[in-house]
VOMAR-840897 format. One record per residue: z, x, y of N, C-alpha, C, O in turn. Coordinates in pm, whole numbers, plus 50000, padded with zeros to 5 digits. Last residue first. Layout:
BEGIN
ZXYZXYZXYZXY;...
! end
This chain:
BEGIN
204105526108704205405519508720205705518308869206755513008907;201055523308520201765527408642203055519608654203115507808620;199695512808314200715522508280201535527108402202555533808389;197735497408410198875490408352200005499808318201135495508296;195735514808477196575509708586197825503108531198855503008597;194405518508237195245529308289196205524208395197355528708403;194675489608021193985497308124194945507908179196165506308169;194785483207683195615486307800194775494407898194225504907863;192675477207514193855468607510194765470707630195445461507674;189205478107493190365483107567191495472807561191305461207597;187475481807187187885472807296189175477907361190115481507291;184685498307049186125498407074186415489607195185675489907294;182235490506787182665493806924184185494706930184885492306831;181525481106545181315495506567181755500006707181665511806740;184025457306525182775461706460182615476706482183485484406441;186345468706720185645456106706184235459306656183375463506733;189435485006732188055485406683187535471206668188195462606611;191295489107036191175484306899189695484106861188825483206947;193405510607240192155503807207192265497407070193225500006996;196075518707271195155518707386193925510007360193475502807450;197885521607063197795508707131196895508307252196935498707328;197975543606906198855543607023198755530807106199435529307207;195945538106727197315538406677198335537906791199425532406775;193795541806900194055528506845195485527706793196155517606813;193975568806947194155559707060194415545507011195175538107073;193355577606688194675580406744194965571006861196075565806874;190715569206668191705563606576193125565806627193995557106612;189555585306864189555570706880190595564106789191265554606829;189975610706744190505607706877190615592506898191645587606945;188535609006503190005610406499190655607006633191745601306637;185905606206632186475595606548187985597106535188695587106553;185555630906771185575618206843186245607206761187055599606815;185345652506605186595651206680186715637406747187825632806776;182855647606487183955652506404185295650606472186285647306406;181145641606696181625630506614182825634706528183695626506500;182235661506980181325658706869181935647506786183105644206803;182925653607324183365656607188182275653607086181495644207102;182445646507584181775658607535182195662407394181865673307348;183425623807703184375634307666183715647407627184325658007634;181235607107763182305609207862183165621407831183585628507922;179725607907530179105612107655180185615207760180045624707837;181455597007345181045611007330180465616407460180685628007496;181575570707443182785578907438182435593707428183055602007494;178985562207403179505563007539180735571807546180935579407641;178905562907122177995571607197178455573107342178335583907399;180695543207056181055557007028180185566607107180645577007154;180855518307323180355523607197180795538107180181225544607276;183315495807457182405507207470182035512307331182785510707235;184555467807645184185474207519183245486007546182505486107644;187405453307815186105460207816185845466707680186775470607610;190025444907786188975436307733187595442607735186695437907665;191165459508084191545453407957190465443707911190035435107989;188645481308228189705471408235190015466208096189245468108002;187855514108340187695503408242188905494208249190035498608272;188265535908501187405525208553187115514308450186215506108469;189035555708221188915555008367187875544508406186765544208353;189145559207950189555546108002189395544708153189595533808207;188255585407891187675574007821187965560607888187135551607885;189825601508056188355602208064187725589808003186765584408057;192385594907963191995591208099190485591408116189905582708182;192225606507709192485592107723192045587207861191425576707874;191925633207782190825626507713190985611307720190005604007735;194455637707895193255639007978192065632107915191265625807985;196085634707672196225625307783195015625707875194605615507928;195195657207526195025643707472195095633207584194275624107590;196085677107699194645675707674194345661807619193365655407658;198845673607687198175672207817196665670407799196045663107875;199365679107416199615665807471198875663607602198335652807625;196895695507227197965696907324198135683507394197135677007428;196075681806912195735684107052197005686907130198065681307101;195135689306576196185687306676195625689906815194805698906834;194145678506256193715683206388194815679706488195365668706486;194265669005995195155679906038194645686806165194705699006179;192785646105964192175658705925192955670905970192395681805982;193815628106262193395628506123192765642206093192285649006183;196205644006485195045635706456194785635906305195455643006230;199205647306685198475648906559197325639006544197425627406584;199905664006973199545650706926198725652306799197645658206803;202625683907106201375682407029201185667906986202145660506965;204965680907255203955690707295202605688107231201565689807294;207055664507172206085659107266205055668907315204315665807409;208785671006975209175674407112208175669507217208445670207337;207345663506750208595656606781209015658706926209535649706991;205305682606760204975668306772206225660506813206155652006901;206805705506719206055704106844205645689506868205645684706981;207725700806459208685701406568208005699706703208545693206793;205335702306320206115689906316207115689406430207325678906491;204745729106376203875718506426204605705006426204505697306522;206755742606237206725743506383205855732606444206165727306551;206025736405974207325732206024207345732106176207865722906238;203495748605967203615734305943204945728805997204985718206059;203985776306011203245768406110203475753406092203635746106191;205155795705853206035785605911205345776206009206005768906082;202705819705929203905816405852204795806305926205125808006043;199465809805981200655814306053201875810205971202075798305947;196455810105929197555812305834198755818405908199015830405899;194215785506037195045797006074196215798105978196885788205949;192975763105947192115774905966192915787306004192385798406004;194745742305944194385748205816193575761105831193505769105737;194945733306209196035741306153195635748506025196115759505998;192895732406463192865729406321193825738706247193535750506227;192965718106773193535729206696193595725106549194275715406515;190165708006972191285705406884191705717706805190895726506775;188255708307160187795709407023188915707506922188675705706803;189455708707406188975695807357188525696407212188405686007147;191445737307333191045727107430190615714207364191305709107275;192015761707216191095752607147190605741407239189485736707224;193875772107396192565778607382191555769407315190375769407351;196015755007347195435755607482194035761607477193125756907545;196525761507084196075747907115195445747307254194465740307276;197415787807115196165785507042195625771307070194405769407078;199825782507250198795790607314197445788407248196425787107317;201185768607054200855761807180199745769307252198825763207308;201505789206867200685777506832200265770006958199115765606968;203215806107011201905811106969200965799506935199785799806971;205475790107035204755794107156203345798807122202395795907195;206225788806765205785776606833205015779906959204005773406990;206965815606725205855809706647205315797306716204105795506724;209145818206905207925826306921206735820606846205615820706897;210365784906992210425797306914209145805306937208155799706985;211065771407322210355771607194210525785207125210775795407189;212115771507572213055769707463212385770407326213075770107223;210015772507748210805784807731211755783807613212165794107558;208995747407777208345756207680209165768807652209025775007547;210095717907832210635731307856210125741007750210745742607644;209475691507788208485699607859208965713807888208305721107962;211075671007688210355679507594209345688607661208415693107594;212715654907838211295651607839210485660307745209305657507723;215935642907711215005652507772213565648107760213225639107684;217185630907394217355634107536216295643907583215805652107506;215215609007180216175619907204216225622707353215415617507429;214185585106937214425588707078215455599907084216405600407007;211635575706702212905582106734212985586206881211985590206941;209235566806611210245556606637211585562506682212555555206698;207365591306759207245580106666208305569606702208265564006812;209435603406988208525608206885208505597806774209495595806704;210365605007326210105596707209209125603607116208105608907160;212975613307548211765617807480211595609107355212575606307285;214215602507869214275603307724212945608207670211915607407737;213545605208130214955606908096215175607707945216185612907899;211025599608224211325613308185212765615808149213185627308140;210245574108272210925580808383211325595208348211885602308432;209285567008023208345568008134208945575508252208245582608323;211745565907889210745575907848209745578007961209395589407993;212875544208017213545557208028212605568507985212685579608039;211165524107930211185527608072211835541308091211365549308173;211825523707657210445526707698210395530907845209675540307880;214515516007667214165529207615212755533207658212515544807692;214275489507757214935499507840214535513507796214245522007881;212985478107535212335477507666212945487807762212225494107839;214905481507338213645488907328212915489107460212285499107495;216805462707426217135477007428215865485507422215755495507492;215535437907381215825442207518216165457007529215845463307630;215225441107083214115438607176214435442707320213675450507378;217765445006960216755455606958215695453607066215305463107133;220895436707120219675432907047218595443607063218515450307166;223795456907082222815450907173221545448007094221155456007009;225765475507006225965461106986225075453207082225535444207152;225335502307012225585495907141225955481107129226385474907225;224875507706744225955514806812226335508106944227495508306985;222685491406687223945489606615225115496106687226215490606689;220775502206862221185488306876222525485806808223395479006863;220375527406755221035526306885221555512206909222625510306967;219025519206521220295526606512221075525806643222285523706642;216795506806634217695499006547219055505906536220095499406541;215555527806773216115516506848217085508206763218085503106815;216705559106621215745548306639216365537106721217585536806738;217615592006737217945579006681216845568806709216135569906810;218265626606684217355616206732217675603106661217965603006542;221445641106758220425637406661219555626606722220015618506802;223965645106873222995656206870221935653706762221575662706686;226025627106913225505628706778224595640506761224435645706651;226515630407190227605631807093227075634506953227595643006882;224025625507305224715638307325225765640807218225875651707164;223525599407225222615610007182223245623807198223025632807117;225665586107353225505585307207224635596707156224965603007056;225185591307624226435595807562226325596107410226825605307345;222705578507661222825592907683224075598407613224015609007551;223435551907617222465558307528222595573507538222595580507436;225185548507837225695546907700224765553607599225225560207506;223445552508051224605561208035225175560507893225585570607837;221665531208011221185545008002222365554607979222275563707897;223395509708058222765511207926222275525607908222455531507801;223985513708327225065514508229224505516608088225055524208009;221475509208442222105522408453223215524308350223375535108293;221155481808373220175491908332220815505808332220695513308235;223335469808501223245469308355222275479908302222525486108200;222695475108772223955479508714223885480108562224335489908502;220275462308809220335476908821221595482408755221565492808690;219595437608562220235441208687220285456508691220335462908586;216375432908412217715438508409218275439108551217535441008648;214045415208211214565418008345216005422908332216775417608251;211335421207980212735418408012213055422108156212425430908216;208955430207889209165415707886210575411707925210985400307906;209255458708080208375451507988208555436608000208335430808107;211585456608289211405465108170210565457408070211095450307984;212445456408622211505450808524211305461008412210895472308436;215415449308773214655460508717213765454808607214265449008510;215575425109044215825429908908214995442308875214005445208941;214825414309277216235418309268216565424609133217695428909110;212205406409243212465418009328213905423109316214175434809342;211285384709113211865395209029212275407409111212665417709054;211035351609143211245363309228211995373909149213185372509121;208645337008932210055339708958210155352109044209455362009021;206605314908763206715323408881208195324608918208895314608934;206635316708405206875309908531207005319708646207445331108630;206555330508175205295329308248205505323408387204665324908476;209535351808168208695340608127207405340608205207165349208289;211785376808032210835372008134210045360208078209895358807957;215195375507937213795375607897212925370408011213285360708079;217715395408096217145382508054215675384308020215015393508068;220935410908160219485411408135219025397808083219815389808034;223625407208190222985416508282221505418208257220855426208325;225085388608041224725401407981224165411808079224225423808052;225915366008200226585369708075226355384208036227295391408002;224315365108425225755363608441226505368308316227595374008327;221805367008312222275377808400223785377308418224445387608424;221715342608175221685355208101222195366808185222915375408135;221735324708394222805324308294222865337408217223955342908196;219335331808525220625333208594221785333508496222715341408511;217415324408335217565338508375218925340808439219595350708409;217805296608333218015304408210218245319208243219125325708187;217075290708594218445287808549218775295708423219885300708408;214385297308595215285305108679216745302908638217565312108646;213205276908452213405289808386214365298808463215075306908404;215135247408541213945255808546214255269008477215415272008448;216485215408432216575229608464215225236508467214275231908404;217375186908522216055191908484215995206708520215505210308627;220085186508583219585177708479218215182108430217915181208311;221355220508627220855207608675220285199408560220035204708452;224255234908464222815234608490222405221008543223015210908509;226865234308387226605234008531225115233508564224745231808680;226845237608117227235224508169226885223108316226645212108365;226195264708106225255254808053225575240908106224665233208137;228515276308217227215278208281226195267908235225425262808316;230455268408030230585264308170229235265308242228865256408318;229495281207802229575266607804229685261507948229085251407983;229785308407882228455302807854228485287607862227605281707923;232565310707900231755312408021230375306408001229835300108092;233255306407631233745297307735232915298307862232585288207925;231825328307498231575314107473232025305007585231245296607631;232245355307510231305349507607231235334307601230635328007689;233945362207309234335366007445233435359607551233825358707667;232565354907080233695346707124234085349507269234495340607342;229015356807107230305363407088231425354807145231255348207247;226775334806960227415338807085228765345007055229575339006984;223615334606789225075334206789225615339506922224965347606989;220685316706906221415328106855222925326506865223435318106939;219855300207214219555303707075220355316007035220665324607118;220045271707430220485285107391220105287607247220035278307167;219015247007476219365254907594219865268907559220095277107649;217005221707384217495234507334217755243507455216825247207526;218005188607467217155200207494217815212807441219035214507451;218215158907257218585167607368217635179107383216575179307321;219635131207073218545140107110219005148907226220065146507284;220955113606787220985118006926219755126706952218945129106863;220405099406551221775101206598221835104806746222665099506820;218375076806400218385087006505219795087806563220305078006618;218205071606056218825067706181218825079506278219215090606243;217275076705808216285077305915216875073406049216135072106147;218945098305569218485085505619217465087205728216845097805741;219865123205506219635113905396219175100205440219015091305357;221465126805811221115133505685220995123105573221915115205550;220055113006100221085111905998220615118405869219505115905822;218715136006336218515124706246219615124806141220065135406098;218005146906658218975147506549218895134706468218985123706524;215385164506818215915151706772216895154106658216645162406571;214575182507118214885182106975215555168806942216215162707027;212535199107359213225187107314213415187407162212545191907088;213185230907506212355222507418213185210607369214375211907341;214555249607648214405236307709213475227207630213025217007681;212905276407487213975271907574213595258707641212455257007685;211515270107162211385274307301212555268907382213115258407352;211425283106821211595272706922211485278807061211385290907076;211275287106480210715291906606210795280506707210295269606682;214015291806247212925284206309212455291006435213135299706491;215695296805931215315300706067214105293206116213265288706038;217565270605769216535280805765216125284405907216195275805996;219695255305841219635259705703218595270605684218705278805594;221245262306156220125257506077220165263205936220605274505914;223815251406327223515262506238222465257706139222775249906048;224195241006654223585237906526223325250706449222685259906500;226485229006890225925240806824225415236806686226115230006611;226195208607174226375209207029225725221906975224595225207009;227575195107467226905206407404227225206607254228375204907214;228865178607638227745172807564226905184007501225695182607483;232485182607615231145185907667230095177707592230405170707496;234915178907492234855176707635233515179907698233395180007821;234325202307236235185191907290235075191107442235145201207511;231175207207111232275213307186233055202407260232495194407335;230215200006785230165195506925231395200906997232515199306950;228355212806536229665214406598229515210306744228765216606819;226585208606228226725205706371228175207306416229105203606344;224255223806015225665220506038225855218906189225345227006267;221085210305919221895219006004223335214306004223605202305996;217835208805767219235205005774220005215005859219625226605870;214735205905957215585211905855216995206205868217325199605966;211375206406076212645199506059213415205905944212825210805848;208595210706298209625216406211210795206906196211175200106291;206765205706482206505199706352207525204306249207365202206129;209055202206746207705206106707207335198806580207565186706570;212095194606571211395197906696210055203906658209915210006552;214965181006424213505181506426213015185106565213455179306664;217685182306200217185185206334215675186706326215155193006234;220105163306032218755168806027218275170806170218435161906253;223475173405961222485164506021221115170805999220995182205954;226655176605812225225180005811224405169105879224615157205857;229735186805979228935178005893227465181805905227075189205995;231205200906158230895207606033230175198505933230025202105816;232625171806297232295186006310232155192106172232915188906080;231175140806198232325149706204231835163906227230745167606181;229775112806369229655124606284230935132806298231655131906398;228745078606399229705089306424229505100606324229125098406209;227195057506344226565067906425227525079506454227175089006525;228655039106211227555045406138226915056806214226175064806157;230395029106405230915038206303229805045606231229975057206194;229675028006744229165023906614229625033706507229285045506515;230425039606974231315029206922230885024606784231655018006714;230235074807020229565062106992230555052106933231415055706852;231135099707068231805089207141231185075507117231535065707183;229815121006961230965116006888231685104606959232745100306914;227715127207140227405123407003228585116606934228375107306856;227065117807463228115123107377227915118007235227935105907211;223575123607538224805115707547225805121507449225435129207360;221755143707521221555133907628222765124707643222955118707749;223045176707465222745163107422222585153707542223185155607647;221845207307449222545198907547222125184507521220995180607551;222315228307174221545217407232222415209907333223565206707306;222025260207051222895251207127221995241007195221035244507264;221405273506721220975268106849222145261306919223105257106855;220405296006473221545289906543221115286006684220555294006758;218405310106369218965299806281220205293506343220965286506276;215355319306544216805319006525217185308806419216395300106383;213325329906784213345328706638214795330006596215405340706611;211885317707073213145321707012212995319806862212575309206817;208575330307164209545320107123210875326207083210985338207060;207545357107255207585345007336208605334707289209455330807368;207155380507119208485378407175208605365207251209675362407306;204465380207040205515380506939206875376706994207665370506925;202055358307165202945369607195204145368907101204765358407085;200755336607068199925347707113200745360107143200215371207146;201875320406767202015323806908201145335806942200835344106856;202405294106545201515305206579201635307806729201505298606809;205125283706352204515283606485203655296106505204125307206485;205905260806085205725274306138204975273406270204275263606297;205585234706015206725237806102206705252106151207395255406248;204405240505690204445231405804205715234305885206795236105828;203955275005601204575261805585204405253505711204295258705822;202505301505416202535293505540203145279905510202885274005405;202115313805179203025320505273203175313005405203875317505496;200195300705039201555299004992202595305405085203795302805073;197855310205167198305296505190199775294705152200525288105224;198225343505303197855334105198198485320405226199485319205297;196795363805561197925356205508197415346105405196315340805418;194585375505678195785383505664196985376105611198095381305615;193105351405886192895363505807194215370905799194895372605900;192615316505908193455328205931193135339505834192925337205714;191055291606085190955299805966191655313005992191325319906088;192345263406235192235278006249192155284406111193065283006030;191635235106415191745240406279191445255306288190415259306342;193175216506675192445228406633192695231106486193815229706437;193295194706944193485195906801192585207206750191395207406779;194555206307261193505201207174193895202907029194715211306995;195185210307595195825206907469194735201007381194055191507422;193915244507554194975234407541194635222007624193835223207717;190975256007376191755254307498192815243607477192655234707394;189425281107184190115268207185191025267407307191755276907338;186355296707136187555296407220188135282407220187435272807252;184285293006964184775306606979186105307107055186885316607041;183865266606718183985271606855184475286006853185015290706753;182425240406539182825254406536182805260006678181825258106750;183635207506544182695217006603183255231206588184415233606620;185495188506473184335190406384183265199806442182135200006394;187535192506662186795180006658185445181706590184405177306639;187255226406634187925215806709187025203606713185885204206761;187845256806472187095244206474187915233806548189115232506526;187525291506429188125280406502187215268206492185995269206504;188305320006221187395309606270188195298806341189395297206318;190225340206217188915342506153187875332506201186715336006221;192695354606387191895342406387190505345706332189725353106393;195175371906202194015372306290193225359406275193095354006166;198715379806213197515374106149196375374706250196585377506368;201855394106161200625394406239199465389006156199255393306042;204985377706141203855383806071202585382906155202275372506212;207415367606234206655376706319205475383306252204995393606300;209395350806139208995362006057208195372206134208265384206105;208615316206201209495327906208208995338806114208245336106020;205415327106331206865326606344207445314806264206805304306260;202795348206333203295336606261204815337006263205435346006205;200795357906600202025360506525202525347506463202655337306531;197385369806628198465360506656199675364306571199585372806483;194495384206764195665386306680196775376706726197065375706845;191195370206772192475373006836193575375106733193595368606629;188905361706647189165376006649190515379706707190945391206694;188505334206861188115340506735188285355706747187875361706846;191385325407059189985329607047189745335506909190655341106847;193375301707231193195309907113191715313107101190875304607130;195165296607544193955296507462194105305207337194875314807336;198105276507625197115287007649195995286307547195885276607472;199755253407586200215264707665199185275307699199385282607796;198845243207249199455240807380199695254007453199815264507390;197135227306992197255239707070197775236507210197205228007280;198265211306714197895209006853198175221806932199315226506938;196815220506393197905217006484197365214306622196155214906646;196145235506074195805226906186197045224006269198175225106221;194895263705888195985255405938195465246706051194475249906116;193695279805599193375272405722194575263805760195185257405675;192665306505402193825299205455193485292905590193055299805682;189105305105362190425309105316191515300605375191325288605396;186335303405392187175306205509188535311505465189065321105522;185145298005153184425306605246185225310305369184835319405443;186835267505127185915277005064185135284905169184555279305261;190045265305260188645261305275187765271905211187925283905237;193285253405201192325264005180190915258405190190625247805134;195945243305429195075241405313194125253205304194145262105389;198405227005613197965239805559197115237105437197515229405349;199445210405915198795210105783198355224105745197975232205830;200885216806141201215204306075200515202605940200925194305859;202285242806333201405239306221201845226106159203015224306127;202235246206677203065242806562202155237306452201355228306475;201025271006877200595259606797201565257806681201715266706597;200645285507204201325283907076200855271307008200355262007071;200485305807490199765297607392200505297407260200945307807210;203595305307677202375311607629201735302807522202365293607471;204705279407897204845287807779203515294307748202455289507787;204415260408087205255271808122205475281108003206335289808008;203045239807982202295248308074203095260708113202535270308165;204645223507832204145235507768203315244207860202895255107820;205085201707996206195210907971205665224107918206165234807955;202845191208236203005194708096204135204808080204125215308144;202595189308502203435179308438203665182708291204595177408229;200775207908587202185211308603203105201408533204265204508507;198295195208552198715205308456200215208008464200865210108362;198455160008596198245173408651198845183308554199785180208482;196805128808529197775139208496197435152108567196275154908596;194745112308575195775112808678196825123608652197615127008739;193265113208344192715119908463193755121108574193655130008658;194745096708177194725111108152194235118708275194735129508306;194165071608285195555076308283195615091408264196425098208326;191395070308239191905069808376193335075208383193685082508476;191285070807959190645081508037191195082008179191425092808234;192625046707898193145059507851192585070907936193335079607980;190875028008012192255029208062192855042608022193505049208103;188635030607851188545034207992189935036408053190145045408134;189755020807613189205034407617189095039207761189435050707791;190334994707689191425003807652190955018207660191675026907709;187764984507728188694985207841189854994707813190305001807902;186814985607465186154993507570187064995207691187135006007751;188634967307345188594981307303187944990107409188455000907440;188604940007399189474948507479189414963307445190094971307511;187664930907073187994926307209188954936007277189984939707221;187104935906811186594945206911186894941307054186424947807147;188154921606603187014915706673186404925006779185324922306830;190124940206520189254933606421188004927906487186904929306433;191534947006746190724957306680189724951106584188604956006569;192064932507032191884928306893190964938506829189754938606854;194514938207296193254940507224193264933207090194294928607041;195984943507611195894934707495194524936307429193504935807497;198174966007775196794962507742196804953907616197564956807523;200314977108034200134968807914198674964907898198014960907994;202355004408149201164996008160200994988408028201474992807924;206005002508112204685008608099203554998908137203774986908154;208975007008280208054996508234206645002508229206135007108331;211915025708175210735023608259209865012508199210015009008082;213975030907996214275031308138213065030008229213165032908348;213985029107722213375041007783213605042007932213445052807990;215515005407671215635017507587215165030007659215845040307658;215004986107875216354987907822216515001307749217545007907764;212264987807918213174990008030214574993107981215265001608037;211334981707661211014994607724212014997607834212535008807843;212244955507633212754965907543212494979807602213354988607593;210684943007827212144943007843212764953807755213704960607797;208184946107712208454952807838209964953407866210454963307920;208504929607487208244943907470208564951707597209134962607591;208824903907601209904909807521209744924907509210714932307519;206284901307727207514900807806208674907307731209414915307788;204524902207507204444912107613205734912707693206224923607724;205354879607364205434892807301205404903707407206154913407399;204774859407554206144861407507206334875307446207324882007473;202004861907580202864864007697204294866707655204964875307713;201184855207320200864868307378201784871507494202294882707505;202004828507306202674838507222202404852607273203304861007270;200194817607493201634816507516202394826907435203314833307486;197684821907379198044828807503199554828607528200114838307579;198084824907015197584818607138198114826207260198904835607247;197014849206763197984840706832197354834606957196264838407000;195094865906660195884858106564196874848506630197504840606561;193864882006840193064870806790193864861506698193394850706663;195504903506884195564892606982194804880306934195054869306982;196134926706751195984914206673196064902006763196614891606726;198324944506987197184943006896197214929306827198144921506843;199154956607286199444945107200198204942407117197164938507170;200254986507394199034980307344199414969207248199944971907140;201655002607663201914992507562200594986007523199884980607608;201445036707725200815023707749201145014407633200935018007517;203115063907879203005054707766202305042007812202535037107922;204365090307978203005085207995202675076407874202035080907779;206765100707905206795088707989205405082908015205285071808067;208605118507676207255113707707207355100707787207945090907741;210915130407575210635131507718209255126807759208775130707866;211755126807322210825137907343210415139307489209665148407524;213185103407351213895115807319213035128107345213545138507385;211175084707385212065087507498212795100707476213015108207571;210145086107123209285089307238210135092807360209865102607430;212375077506975211795090706952210975095107072211095106407118;212665051707077213745061507096213235075707075213625084907147;210335040206983210485041807128211605051607159211525059007257;210905040106712209805048406762209915050506912209625061306962;213045021806702213245035706660212145044806714212425056006757;211784998006796212925003806868213095018506834213255026906923;209934994906594209464995906733210555002506817210285011406898;211514991206376210885004206390210225005906526209975017206570;212264964106431213254974806429212624988506447213124996706525;209834948606659210554950106532211494962206540211534969406639;208194924506861209014936706856209834937006727210464927106690;205524906406693206374909806805207184922506780206884930206689;203744894406516205104897606469206054901006583207264898806572;201314889906636201784879806542203204882406490203794873706427;200804912406794201064899606861201644889206766202384880506810;202294943606735201414933106685201804919606746202984916006750;202294971206942203094959706899202144948606857201274944706935;202125005607003201464993906944202494983606899203434986806827;201635027207255202715020907181202245007207134202004998207215;200085055807290199705041807282200745034907194200735036607072;200985082807497201275075007377200765060807394200965054507498;199875115207602199955100807626200225093807493199755098307388;199985141007527199855138507671200065123807703200405120307816;202025154307265201165143907320201175143407473202205145207537;203485170907102202505177107191201685167007271200725170807339;205225155606945205775166407026204795171507131205215176107238;204375135406773204465132206916204815144107003204725143007126;204325143306502203095139106567203185137806718202165139106786;206885149106423205895159906420204625156306493203905165106540;207975123306436208425133506531207405144806540207095149606649;206645112406216206415106706349206825116806457206115118506556;207715126706011206295128606040205945123006177205065128106246;210245115706025210085129906054208635133206083208335141506168;209895089505945210235091806085210045106506122209735109606237;209235077505708208395088505753208635091805901207735096205972;210785056005661210945067405571210175079505618210425090705573;209915036705843211115044305875211295056505786211905066305829;206385036405912207515033005824208695042105853208515053905884;204275045706064205205036206125206425033206042207405028006094;202775078006125203255067506035204285058506102205055063006187;200265083206381201545086506319202015075006231201685063406258;197335097206465197855084806407199135088206333199095095406233;196145112206753196995114106635197555100606593198165093406673;193175122106904194055110706877194815113406748194215116606645;191605140507169192185139707036193135128007024193815124307119;188735136907338190145133407350190695131807209190275122707136;186135158907448186795151207342188255148707374188935157307430;184235153607749185215161407675185855152907564186085141007584;182665135907893182055142807780183015151107698182675155407587;183845120408078183245133008127182635141408015182155152508038;184935100207930183775096908014183085109308069181905108908102;185645114707608186035110507743184775107407821183675111607784;185035105407278184545112807393185045106407523184875094407545;187715107207037186585100407101186195108307225186955116807270;189195114106714188915117206854187805108106905187055102206827;191885118506474190575113606514190325118206658191145125306716;194205121006203193605126506324192205121006347191435119106253;197525113806079196075112506073195475116606205196135115906309;200425124605905199675123806031198195122406003197655129005914;201305103405623201315115905697200505114005825199975103205850;201085075305591202245082705542202395095805617203475099005668;199945043505675199925057605712201225064205667202315059605699;198775021105428199865024805518199785039705547199595047705456;197385011705208197045006405340198105009505443198315001805536;197685021104956198755012705006198445006605143199144997605188;195305035604920195715025904820196725016004876196645004004849;195225052505138194115043105121194525031905024194135020405042;197575066805085197445059305210196355048705198196535037205240;197085079204846198095068604847198065060504976198475048904978;195115098004927194765087104836195775075704840195395064004838;195005106505276195685107705148195325095905058195245084705108;193735099405506193145110305429193825112505295193295119605210;192995076905759193655078205629192975089205550191765088605527;191475073305987192385084705984193085086505851193725096805830;188185067106046189285062605961190225074505940189825084605883;186665064206363187085073106255188265067006181189235062506242;186035051406596185075050206488185425058506366184615059806274;187825050606810187125063206780186005062006678185115070506673;188765024306836188555032506956187655044506928186835048207011;188945015306571188145007606667187805016006790186705015006844;190665034206464189305033206410188395025606506187215029006520;192955028406613192305041406630190875040906578189965046606639;193495002506513193215004406655192475017606678191495018106752;194075008006248192904999706279192505001106425191315001006458;196425022606284195245029206226193975021406256192935027206284;198085002206399197815014906467196545021606416195685025606495;198994977106310197584979006345197244991906415196234992806484;201474973406214201174966606340199764969906391199394965906502;202444986405989201514975205971201284967106099200934955306093;205504996906134204554997506024203724984706017204244973706036;205754999306495206204994706364205094995506260203914994906292;204755029106684205005014906662205345011706518205255020306430;202215049706831203585047606785203775032706767203065024706826;199575074306865200085060706851201555060906812202075071106766;198435098007114198895093806982199405079706984199635073807090;196235122807259197055110707267197455106807126196875111807029;195445152507420195735146507290196635134407313197675135607378;192875168707616194065160407600194205156007455193245155707378;191425193507833191565186907704192885179307696193865182907761;189205196008110190585196308062190695188307933190115177507923;
! end
């Protein structure tokens, strides 16, 4: 199991020196950091666990001006080493850093009193006592305490053992990110000779593999993992939670920013410029004038490695705040977020992201009531319940959930009532317009988001209630041959005769054939291939079954195996494989093909 720990504490209290003593690595990488002797951006190191696994270490800046970098460093941590210098004791930034840690929901913390060689035993005891009192007052718990001297090396071996023991006691379920698909918030972007665009971050929730397709959010751009490196080792598979450098194919450095999120599934995170946060305390009820804000004022919001300005609106009589972000972001439900004073470093408040996207006025009061009624530590089931109450559908998650009461549509869950109502509305629109429509067009007419609507449309196609041609949907299954024109019937007959060899339109001079072929494709009778080759839909489906029968997702096969199974010559085999790739059945890996969907996955 992999872990990442990090430091926190006041500037110049010895965090970087402590990491160098524990790991043997100097985390300063910026010239100004080496010149000033102060951590400005995130620094990274690692040491070997007693079981041989690397433990990543993040060195975060201690100065108040770099509080945003501190937030970016702690979001993924399994454990925090909270550093207090014995010769100075608890300081203002000690308080601010502890507030950030508490805001992020991190409780696996060890107090590390550094520079123990500079004071006597009495001063050590006083510093430890004061620090533990501060923890109890600010964070509500008392952490373990370790005393070291990085300069002399005293206590370093014991601290290293302590870290390993604390990490070993963790269980996977304690990680918030265990309920999310694999994702990585980017904290650095650069170019490597021979590799190209490279990003680094802490991988959480799942694995990344070389060759895997990922999605860069916000924006949803598809990229591919060209190379992986973790703790200076080239690897084929990265596991959570670990520090990873990823060489990316399909994107330029200037197109990537810190705060972007790489995900294994396009629909996993919320991509939005409007959020609702359930605050840990009432933001506008503070007695301190400097901590008060006005509705429609600007604050800074930070989560993951992302931060931006936002307009804030707190709903009267609640601890719910709506944030309109200056730029879109990728976030997760129930993710912790921090609010920072605009133009300063004062922490205003913190909370959990409980909703994303704009909310229609007709739904707002009911939504606020549902959000306020959630338990203090909500589960994904609470999110599903709220969505079902408001809309009749909800996004599926990785968490185990009883879905027997719902209609499963891909990545979405529907109540039977909402599913049937949606179908009736789609049917009425298509009948009235007597024209094929895309999901985007239907979305506008139904006032419904494209993603959940597309999931319904796909199920309706599988059930034979709708017909799909490329991106367009129409009524019916397209299987009524009696309605075809004489020319179209003649072409269908010729396609049946051609069988597996395919129908080559250029070899027959049938007047109006091209127009009729386009119509046959639209109606679902014909499947077009490269080189103006067409297959009868039933023959194409039979060839797909021949190729994928008894194969599972991830299996690979060579062209020679495909030809042996289907009996097709290379002239027809390559267009067939390319068509299957376009339909999402397979993908090309060098000279082989890899199965993306097994036949069993198509069963409903």
